[in-house]
N, C-alpha and C positions, 0 to 999 in steps of 0.2 A: 434207430439208427442203426445200421449194420458196417459202416464205416469200423475199420481196423485199423491201430497200427501199433505197432510195438518198438518202443525204443529206451534203450539201456545206453547211460550217459556214468561214465567213470564210475561201474559201479565194483563197488569192493565185498568181498563175504569171506568173515572169519568165524568159525564156529567156537562154539563154546570150550572144546576140546583145544582149540588153536591151529587146528587147519586154517591155513587161508585157500580157500577153494578159488573165489578171485581176487584179480589184484589190478583193476582198472581194466574194464570191460564198457565197451562203446560203439553199440552199431543199432543201425535203426531198420526196421520192416516195415515196408509200404502195404497197402490194402491191395490186395489182389495179387501178392507175390507168392512163388515157392522157392523156400530155401533149403539147402540143406545146412546142419549145424554137425560139425565133423570134428573129428580128436581123438586121442587113443585116451587110454580108462585113466583117472584121474586128471583127465586133460578139466574141469569144470563145467562139463557139459549136465552134468544132473543136476549141480546147483542153479542153472544157470534156466532149467524146465522147471526145477522149487521154485524159483522166483518169478516164472509166467504163470504156474496157477497159484501164487500166493499160500505157498506153504512154507516157504521162508520169506524173512524181510533184508534187501542189501542192508550191510553194515556202515556202508558209504555210498555214495552216489545215487540216483534217479533210475526206478525204472517206470515206466509208463505204457502202460496196458490197454489198450481199448480206450482210452481216454480215462482212467483211474491210474491215482497216483500211489505205488503201493507202499510207499513211505508213510502216504497219511491217509490209507483207507479205513473208514472205521468198517468195525465188524459188521455192522447192516449192511454198508453196500458190499460186503465181500462173495455174496450170494450172486447179486446181477454182476458183478465183474465177473464172476466163474460161467456162468449162462453165456458170454460171449464167447468161451472158449470151451470146447472139446477136445477132451485127450484120450491120444491111444496108447494102449499099456503094450509092451513088449509081451506080458502073459495073458492075456484078453481081459482077464477080472471079469469073467461072465458069472451069473448065479447058476450051477449045474442043475439046481431042481426045478428051474422057473425056466421057460420055453422062451424061443428068443422072442416072441414077440412080451410077455413078461418082463424078458429084462429089460427090451424099449421102452415097454409103457411105465418100469419104475421110474425111469431116468426125469422120463416127462412130468409123472406125477411130483416128482423132487421137487421142480419149477413151478408146480402151482397150475398145470396144463389140465384144460376140460377133457370129459371123455370123449365130447365131437374131436376136439381136436387130436388127441390119440389115436382115433377108430381111424381119422383121415390121413395124418402124419406119416404113421407107421407101413401101410403099406407103400405108400411113396418110395420112403428111405430103404428101405427092403428090396424095391424094386429097382432103385439107382446101383447099387452094391453088387445086384446081381442074384439077390435072396428069394424073390417072389415064389408067394406057397412057399414057403417053408416056416410058416409063423409059428407055426406049432409043434418045430421038431426040439428036441433036447440039447445044450451044447455038445451031449457026448457020442449023438447023431451025428454030427456034424464034422467033417474032416477040419484039419488045423487050419489052411485056408480059411474056409468057411466062417469057421468060428470067429478067425481076426475081422472076416467082413461084418460082423453082426458087431464088435466091437467098436467097427467103423460109422455102423450105423448109427449104432449108442451113440457114439461122440458125434453126431451128425442131427440127430432127431430133436432137438432145440434148435436147430437154424443159426446157430453162434457163427461169426463172421471169420473165427480162428478156430483151425485146429495145428494141434501140437502132437505128432507123433512120436515117441519114445522108444526108438528102435521097434518100427511096428512089425519087421520082419525075420527079429532074432531067432523066432522059433520056427520057423518056415523053411522048405528047400528052395535053392535058386529060381526055378519058374513059377512056384509060389509067391514067391519076393518079389518078382516083376510085375506079375498081375497086379499085386496090393499097390504097386509105387504106381503102376499106372492107372486104378484106380484112384489113389493120390493126386495124379496129376487131373483126370478128367474133371474132381470135385474143383479141385483151381479154377480150371477153365470155366466152372459154372459162376466162379466170385468168390470165394473162398480160401482167405490168404491159408496157407499149408507151409509150417514149419516140422520138418523131418531132420528128428536127431539121430545118429546111424554111423557105424562105424565101418560099413561095408562098400568098400572101395568099389566094387564091381559095379553095384548100383549107384552109386554117385555118379560114375563116370559113365554111364548108360545116359544119363538125362545131361539135357544141355542147360542147368539150373545154375544159380548164383549159390556160390558153395561160401560159408564162413567157417572157417578153421579156429578151433581152438587148442590151447599148448599150455599145459604151464597157467593157467587163468588171465591167459590174454589171447586175443585176438591175433593168430599169426598169419591169417589172408583173409579177405574177402572180395570175392571178383567172379564173373561168368566162367565156366569151364568145369574142367575135370583138375584135381587136387591127389596129389599122392598121400593116403591116406594112414597115415602111421600106427601098426595094431600096439 
């Protein structure tokens, strides 16, 4: 079942060094939404990403990810939860000595996909992101924009219900950034929930999407349209 929903309810997060990253965050992202999560450095965006991927647990409150309660999830359930989420990073995180095909097949092997599934899924996903025919290229043979497309393909390859993109255009020039965001919009149109964390005001304002503004560990705004993102 690919139904997805993210719900944070009165979530607080205090790290062991005393840093209060989140001070009572509540929001819901429904199945099929495209949402920008914005805010200045230190606002709590990175902590929210870590909560969504199960890297950290909330100090207080409740985090529900695609039917899993992150406060009660067992170690055995975490891999199943993570299969429902594909994560895209700013720095691509590709394995340089492996081909595009091998970078993607590793992600599928990690969740127990069969050789037949891998052989049929990878060409489909590469075609979707505009990299058909580049299976045997190595990351250093690709442009930055193409490397990010590989990273998006890797996030999609296990057919997650949700994509979380953490500053996906941070290392790209403006034209490549717009291309990547339009690709994410197209993936969303196919039914995948997309959450994009960014500080790039121009990109946010280019798309008429829901924007959740985080500031000082709380939700400072939530609505459709544009927001003046403070640097």
